[in-house]
C-alpha positions as semicolon CSV with decimal commas, in nm:
position;residue;x (nm);y (nm);z (nm)
1;M;-2,529;4,485;-0,258
2;G;-2,147;4,555;-0,188
3;V;-1,911;4,292;-0,080
4;S;-1,730;4,343;0,233
5;R;-1,330;4,365;0,224
6;T;-1,303;4,110;0,505
7;W;-1,503;3,850;0,251
8;I;-1,282;3,923;-0,041
9;L;-0,950;3,892;0,195
10;A;-1,085;3,565;0,340
11;A;-1,177;3,428;-0,028
12;V;-0,814;3,532;-0,166
13;A;-0,642;3,336;0,141
14;A;-0,838;3,035;0,069
15;T;-0,754;3,034;-0,281
16;A;-0,401;3,068;-0,199
17;G;-0,410;2,813;0,026
18;A;-0,535;2,581;-0,199
19;L;-0,298;2,687;-0,470
20;L;-0,006;2,609;-0,212
21;A;-0,164;2,261;-0,087
22;Q;-0,170;2,138;-0,443
23;H;0,085;1,873;-0,503
24;P;0,346;1,876;-0,836
25;P;0,270;1,599;-1,094
26;L;0,502;1,339;-1,186
27;V;0,564;1,389;-1,554
28;P;0,906;1,300;-1,644
29;S;1,099;1,336;-1,986
30;S;1,383;1,145;-1,906
31;N;1,513;0,891;-1,676
32;T;1,455;0,980;-1,306
33;T;1,570;0,881;-0,969
34;I;1,381;0,979;-0,671
35;V;1,450;0,917;-0,306
36;S;1,181;0,716;-0,131
37;G;0,959;0,766;0,153
38;N;0,626;0,913;0,155
39;L;0,553;1,108;-0,184
40;H;0,247;1,309;-0,309
41;Y;0,188;1,389;-0,677
42;S;-0,121;1,534;-0,840
43;T;-0,091;1,313;-1,140
44;I;0,177;1,055;-1,250
45;Q;0,253;0,979;-1,649
46;I;0,537;0,798;-1,730
47;P;0,618;0,784;-2,072
48;A;0,734;0,521;-2,291
49;G;1,092;0,474;-2,253
50;V;1,146;0,636;-1,938
51;T;1,233;0,477;-1,620
52;V;1,159;0,612;-1,285
53;Q;1,378;0,436;-1,034
54;F;1,317;0,490;-0,640
55;T;1,602;0,480;-0,427
56;G;1,678;0,467;-0,046
57;S;1,620;0,251;0,252
58;A;1,271;0,337;0,323
59;P;0,964;0,199;0,111
60;A;0,824;0,427;-0,177
61;I;0,463;0,507;-0,043
62;V;0,324;0,712;-0,322
63;V;-0,025;0,887;-0,303
64;C;-0,143;1,033;-0,620
65;D;-0,445;1,239;-0,632
66;G;-0,589;1,176;-1,008
67;D;-0,462;0,946;-1,270
68;C;-0,143;0,729;-1,308
69;F;-0,039;0,606;-1,641
70;V;0,281;0,367;-1,659
71;H;0,390;0,363;-2,008
72;G;0,746;0,328;-1,945
73;T;0,876;0,202;-1,601
74;L;0,837;0,242;-1,218
75;S;1,099;0,062;-1,033
76;V;1,185;-0,029;-0,688
77;A;1,443;-0,301;-0,808
78;A;1,750;-0,380;-0,674
79;T;2,037;-0,243;-0,898
80;G;2,369;-0,387;-0,917
81;S;2,493;-0,403;-0,532
82;T;2,212;-0,139;-0,435
83;A;1,917;-0,295;-0,241
84;G;1,557;-0,153;-0,346
85;P;1,386;0,079;-0,101
86;G;1,236;-0,096;0,162
87;A;1,438;-0,415;0,137
88;V;1,509;-0,630;0,442
89;S;1,731;-0,927;0,548
90;L;1,454;-1,143;0,721
91;G;1,488;-1,385;0,431
92;R;1,871;-1,364;0,372
93;G;2,008;-1,632;0,196
94;A;2,291;-1,883;0,351
95;D;2,657;-1,780;0,267
96;G;2,844;-2,000;0,056
97;R;3,204;-2,121;0,083
98;Y;3,478;-2,179;-0,145
99;C;3,801;-2,287;-0,180
100;P;4,025;-2,430;-0,472
101;G;4,193;-2,708;-0,227
102;Y;4,483;-2,727;-0,461
103;C;4,684;-3,048;-0,279
104;P;4,986;-3,145;-0,469
105;W;5,196;-3,482;-0,313
106;G;5,281;-3,426;0,062
107;C;4,975;-3,202;0,125
108;P;4,862;-3,238;0,487
109;A;4,554;-3,460;0,558
110;G;4,237;-3,296;0,530
111;C;4,332;-3,074;0,273
112;W;4,016;-3,058;0,011
113;P;3,837;-2,823;-0,234
114;V;3,529;-2,675;-0,094
115;A;3,273;-2,528;-0,314
116;N;2,924;-2,494;-0,115
117;P;2,704;-2,214;-0,320
118;A;2,539;-1,934;-0,139
119;G;2,167;-1,950;-0,114
120;S;1,952;-1,722;-0,274
121;G;1,700;-1,456;-0,088
122;Q;1,338;-1,551;-0,004
123;H;1,044;-1,376;0,068
124;F;0,709;-1,509;-0,060
125;G;0,560;-1,747;0,205
126;V;0,877;-1,685;0,423
127;Y;0,771;-1,313;0,589
128;G;0,533;-1,058;0,540
129;S;0,171;-1,051;0,421
130;S;-0,026;-0,967;0,123
131;L;-0,358;-0,870;0,345
132;P;-0,299;-0,670;0,532
133;F;-0,006;-0,563;0,340
134;S;0,325;-0,504;0,487
135;L;0,625;-0,303;0,380
136;E;0,907;-0,524;0,383
137;G;1,076;-0,573;0,059
138;G;1,307;-0,819;-0,061
139;S;1,581;-1,008;0,104
140;P;1,964;-1,035;-0,024
141;G;2,113;-1,361;-0,129
142;G;2,391;-1,516;0,069
143;D;2,771;-1,403;0,033
144;E;3,050;-1,642;-0,079
145;L;3,348;-1,655;0,162
146;N;3,654;-1,719;-0,001
147;Y;3,933;-1,891;0,156
148;G;4,282;-1,975;0,079
149;S;4,603;-2,157;0,257
150;S;4,827;-2,029;0,516
151;N;5,101;-2,224;0,396
152;P;5,166;-2,160;0,040
153;P;5,178;-2,344;-0,224
154;F;4,944;-2,567;-0,047
155;S;4,586;-2,455;-0,021
156;C;4,440;-2,611;0,286
157;C;4,141;-2,385;0,297
158;N;4,244;-2,248;0,643
159;Q;4,267;-1,868;0,582
160;Y;3,980;-1,636;0,484
161;M;4,058;-1,428;0,210
162;Y;3,797;-1,213;0,081
163;T;3,412;-1,197;0,021
164;L;3,193;-1,166;-0,288
165;P;2,869;-1,015;-0,196
166;G;2,499;-1,193;-0,292
167;G;2,259;-1,033;-0,513
168;R;2,042;-0,752;-0,317
169;G;1,670;-0,785;-0,228
170;G;1,382;-0,559;-0,425
171;G;1,215;-0,291;-0,263
172;T;0,849;-0,219;-0,181
173;L;0,626;0,042;-0,369
174;V;0,286;0,122;-0,238
175;L;0,078;0,314;-0,523
176;L;-0,253;0,484;-0,373
177;V;-0,432;0,658;-0,652
178;G;-0,753;0,858;-0,652
179;G;-0,831;0,822;-1,013
180;R;-0,727;0,517;-1,210
181;I;-0,396;0,329;-1,282
182;E;-0,327;0,205;-1,622
183;I;-0,020;0,006;-1,699
184;D;0,101;-0,082;-2,059
185;G;0,462;-0,054;-1,948
186;T;0,655;-0,204;-1,625
187;I;0,612;-0,186;-1,255
188;D;0,936;-0,349;-1,146
189;A;1,047;-0,481;-0,817
190;D;1,290;-0,759;-0,879
191;G;1,608;-0,866;-0,680
192;A;1,933;-0,819;-0,821
193;N;2,162;-1,123;-0,952
194;S;2,539;-1,141;-0,853
195;W;2,812;-1,405;-0,936
196;V;2,706;-1,589;-0,649
197;S;2,344;-1,542;-0,544
198;T;1,992;-1,347;-0,622
199;G;1,836;-1,159;-0,407
200;S;1,447;-1,215;-0,359
201;A;1,176;-0,982;-0,529
202;G;1,006;-0,696;-0,314
203;A;0,660;-0,611;-0,267
204;L;0,392;-0,401;-0,479
205;L;0,066;-0,263;-0,342
206;L;-0,135;-0,100;-0,650
207;R;-0,470;0,072;-0,547
208;G;-0,677;0,281;-0,779
209;T;-1,017;0,447;-0,662
210;G;-1,108;0,481;-1,027
211;G;-0,995;0,136;-1,123
212;V;-0,676;-0,060;-1,228
213;Q;-0,609;-0,182;-1,568
214;L;-0,298;-0,384;-1,664
215;L;-0,323;-0,377;-2,045
216;P;-0,193;-0,642;-2,269
217;N;0,160;-0,511;-2,310
218;G;0,198;-0,414;-1,962
219;Q;0,402;-0,609;-1,705
220;I;0,468;-0,628;-1,332
221;L;0,797;-0,789;-1,213
222;A;0,808;-0,921;-0,869
223;G;1,039;-1,256;-0,927
224;P;0,977;-1,592;-0,990
225;P;0,664;-1,799;-0,868
226;T;0,875;-1,905;-0,588
227;A;1,010;-1,810;-0,227
228;Q;1,242;-1,601;-0,431
229;G;0,958;-1,404;-0,563
230;G;0,795;-1,107;-0,384
231;R;0,420;-0,985;-0,293
232;V;0,173;-0,837;-0,536
233;R;-0,155;-0,716;-0,416
234;I;-0,386;-0,471;-0,674
235;D;-0,730;-0,369;-0,560
236;A;-0,985;-0,106;-0,682
237;W;-1,309;0,058;-0,525
238;G;-1,606;-0,107;-0,703
239;A;-1,460;-0,305;-0,945
240;Q;-1,228;-0,585;-1,003
241;P;-0,897;-0,482;-1,131
242;A;-0,858;-0,596;-1,504
243;V;-0,548;-0,792;-1,554
244;Q;-0,473;-0,865;-1,922
245;G;-0,089;-0,830;-1,909
246;T;0,191;-1,027;-1,729
247;I;0,236;-1,071;-1,359
248;A;0,577;-1,241;-1,324
249;A;0,559;-1,330;-0,960
250;P;0,386;-1,561;-0,711
251;P;0,033;-1,560;-0,720
252;A;-0,080;-1,228;-0,689
253;T;-0,384;-1,072;-0,434
254;I;-0,634;-0,933;-0,654
255;F;-0,967;-0,801;-0,538
256;E;-1,245;-0,527;-0,520
257;L;-1,292;-0,301;-0,275
258;P;-1,464;-0,270;-0,015
259;H;-1,323;-0,600;0,094
260;L;-1,432;-0,807;0,388
261;H;-1,137;-1,017;0,532
262;M;-1,183;-1,312;0,801
263;P;-0,817;-1,434;0,896
264;S;-0,956;-1,764;1,100
265;P;-1,340;-1,922;1,117
266;P;-1,504;-1,854;1,437
267;S;-1,448;-2,086;1,735
268;I;-1,637;-2,135;2,034
269;G;-1,531;-1,971;2,358
270;T;-1,318;-1,733;2,178
271;T;-1,306;-1,385;2,043
272;W;-1,342;-1,390;1,657
273;T;-1,220;-1,127;1,442
274;V;-1,339;-0,995;1,101
275;G;-1,196;-0,697;0,908
276;V;-1,324;-0,458;0,643
277;L;-1,080;-0,291;0,396
278;A;-1,193;0,057;0,298
279;P;-1,083;0,395;0,286
280;A;-0,996;0,586;0,609
281;N;-1,281;0,729;0,796
282;T;-1,528;0,486;0,610
283;L;-1,831;0,364;0,824
284;A;-1,854;-0,009;0,794
285;F;-2,130;-0,249;0,875
286;V;-2,108;-0,642;0,893
287;A;-2,411;-0,852;0,889
288;G;-2,442;-1,237;0,910
289;S;-2,707;-1,488;0,832
290;T;-2,735;-1,852;0,855
291;S;-2,840;-1,880;0,509
292;P;-2,696;-1,764;0,155
293;G;-2,795;-1,488;-0,032
294;A;-2,934;-1,512;-0,392
295;G;-2,707;-1,262;-0,503
296;V;-2,955;-1,023;-0,559
297;P;-2,820;-0,731;-0,733
298;T;-2,893;-0,398;-0,584
299;M;-2,729;-0,018;-0,630
300;F;-2,454;-0,119;-0,391
301;G;-2,347;-0,455;-0,542
302;N;-2,500;-0,816;-0,496
303;L;-2,639;-0,946;-0,184
304;A;-2,439;-1,251;-0,050
305;I;-2,642;-1,293;0,267
306;D;-3,014;-1,384;0,336
307;P;-3,189;-1,023;0,460
308;P;-3,453;-1,202;0,649
309;S;-3,225;-1,411;0,877
310;A;-2,952;-1,141;0,886
311;I;-2,832;-1,007;1,206
312;N;-2,586;-0,738;1,301
313;V;-2,235;-0,849;1,384
314;G;-2,076;-0,491;1,427
315;S;-2,015;-0,177;1,317
316;V;-1,678;0,032;1,305
317;V;-1,493;0,325;1,144
318;V;-1,199;0,243;0,966
319;P;-0,903;0,431;1,108
320;A;-0,666;0,663;0,959
321;G;-0,303;0,668;0,937
322;S;-0,215;0,352;0,748
323;H;-0,108;0,265;0,383
324;D;-0,360;-0,024;0,414
325;P;-0,649;0,099;0,615
326;I;-0,847;-0,192;0,774
327;A;-1,099;-0,174;1,054
328;T;-1,168;-0,477;1,259
329;I;-1,477;-0,591;1,444
330;Q;-1,457;-0,849;1,737
331;V;-1,716;-1,087;1,825
332;L;-1,714;-1,329;2,149
333;V;-1,832;-1,640;2,032
334;P;-2,034;-1,814;2,333
335;N;-1,883;-2,136;2,451
336;H;-2,160;-2,373;2,356
337;G;-2,114;-2,678;2,186
338;V;-2,439;-2,657;1,990
339;L;-2,271;-2,371;1,760
340;I;-1,998;-2,617;1,631
341;G;-2,097;-2,688;1,282
342;V;-2,320;-2,384;1,218
343;Q;-2,269;-2,223;0,885
344;L;-2,267;-1,839;0,866
345;W;-2,274;-1,628;0,545
346;L;-2,108;-1,271;0,628
347;Q;-2,093;-0,930;0,410
348;G;-2,018;-0,584;0,492
349;F;-2,157;-0,263;0,386
350;A;-1,922;0,037;0,377
351;V;-2,006;0,426;0,351
352;P;-1,709;0,621;0,285
353;L;-1,691;1,013;0,308
354;A;-1,620;1,074;-0,061
355;L;-1,708;0,789;-0,255
356;P;-2,042;0,588;-0,310
357;P;-2,151;0,333;-0,087
358;R;-2,066;-0,024;-0,150
359;L;-2,116;-0,397;-0,030
360;T;-1,843;-0,608;0,021
361;N;-1,779;-0,965;-0,104
362;G;-1,932;-1,250;0,054
363;V;-1,786;-1,477;0,305
364;A;-1,876;-1,828;0,403
365;T;-1,763;-2,024;0,700
366;I;-1,827;-2,261;0,976
367;V;-1,812;-2,235;1,349
368;Q;-1,512;-2,441;1,493
């Protein structure tokens, strides 16, 4: 049987379209600077001794179709007087003032030295969130304003002279990987130090559909474990991320996807919201029971609710168009006092388009 010319042309066109749509790999052999924004690669492999530095004002949102291996350094850190991509000023440190206040005999009254240090930039616990993951990076430290005198040789601190800039804030990196993420190098979102202050660290979201592994020699840098530090979140589909290396940051948020998120407990007479974090276009169901599950293993994960007493809470499709897709289900809680104190156990079930279905984590709550 012959093959029609039309069919052959259609096949050739489809193959050409697929080749044109393929994204390039990121496999640098030397230090590389990349302007941030929405970036897409087929695979990522950063060799040992090589640094990829993202620059610019927008957060670096990097999609990788295959695996991502970081043996060298991926960085959105501030460098010198340059802020990391996605840095903001929401937690900017207070400005400092300095004046030597040299006052020989005869100096006018009130001429005294001034040395108020500049404050460091803040981030963790001050603004933004890890779940859902916000794109705000770090903030700058305060500047130092230097003063002198309008009537030398006196130094009465009554005339502005110059400003020393504070350290800049670290940036934001969202790394969304279709395969696995393996890190035995460094991912860096630190703020920068200056003579007068330190910028706060930025924000890191690392997601590997095929798993995430921070190996013993790997490190994630996002500032000290204080408000000067940034936000770190790591998640993977169907498996808890394996963290063997170092996370230098405030406490990181680490969990398995799909993930059931409950911002607040149910309260009578109000609308209660629960969310399911899963890939875009996933069909998600949430059920609840008044008794806990026995942790019975299934092919989809362990049951955290009691099936005989379970009721449907709601279903929803996870929307597209976000770096951190989350579907919310809203439930009107009846305004009946008898419900106060009732215990509930919740669990979701997620059915993605291209991944195996999975049960979410279980969440226990009490009606308020």
